[in-house]
C-alpha positions in Angstrom: 0.1 0.3 0.1 1.4 3.9 -0.9 1.0 5.9 1.7 0.9 9.7 0.2 1.2 12.7 2.8 -2.5 15.4 1.5 -3.2 18.5 3.4 -6.4 21.3 3.1 -6.5 24.4 4.8 -9.7 24.6 7.7 -11.0 27.6 10.1 -10.5 26.4 13.0 -14.2 26.6 13.4 -14.2 23.4 11.1 -11.9 21.6 12.0 -13.4 22.1 16.3 -16.4 20.8 15.2 -14.9 18.2 12.8 -13.6 16.9 16.3 -15.9 17.5 17.9 -18.8 15.3 15.8 -15.3 12.2 15.0 -14.7 12.4 18.9 -11.0 12.7 17.9 -8.6 14.6 20.0 -6.5 15.1 17.3 -6.8 16.5 13.6 -4.9 14.1 12.2 -7.3 11.0 13.4 -10.3 13.4 13.0 -9.9 13.9 9.0 -9.0 10.1 9.1 -11.8 9.1 10.5 -13.9 12.0 8.9 -12.6 10.7 5.2 -12.6 6.9 5.9 -17.1 7.6 6.5 -16.7 10.0 3.5 -15.6 6.6 1.2 -17.5 3.9 3.0 -20.7 6.0 3.6 -24.0 4.8 1.2 -25.6 8.6 1.1 -22.5 9.8 -0.4 -22.9 8.4 -3.6 -25.0 11.2 -5.4 -26.5 8.9 -7.5 -30.6 7.2 -8.7 -30.0 4.9 -6.5 -28.6 6.5 -3.5 -32.0 7.9 -3.7 -34.1 5.3 -3.7 -32.5 3.7 -0.5 -32.1 7.1 1.2 -36.2 7.6 0.8 -36.7 3.3 1.8 -35.4 4.1 5.0 -37.9 7.1 5.7 -40.1 5.3 4.0 -39.4 2.2 6.4 -39.3 4.7 9.7 -42.8 6.8 9.2 -44.8 3.5 8.4 -42.3 2.3 11.6 -43.7 5.7 14.0 -47.4 5.3 12.8 -47.6 1.7 14.1 -45.9 2.6 17.3 
């Protein structure tokens, strides 16, 4: 596996929000967690299939709420 060093520019507020959301104390770990999530997350694929899947989940949740 080849490893590369990547950089980006963020505001301090963005970085703090990312650390809080990922529950990671370090910048490196927060960025790594965020990138890994983005690559694995089914909702980052902007396709018709993704929207269909997302809408199906919303409908399922609404149906469960109406049953309870």
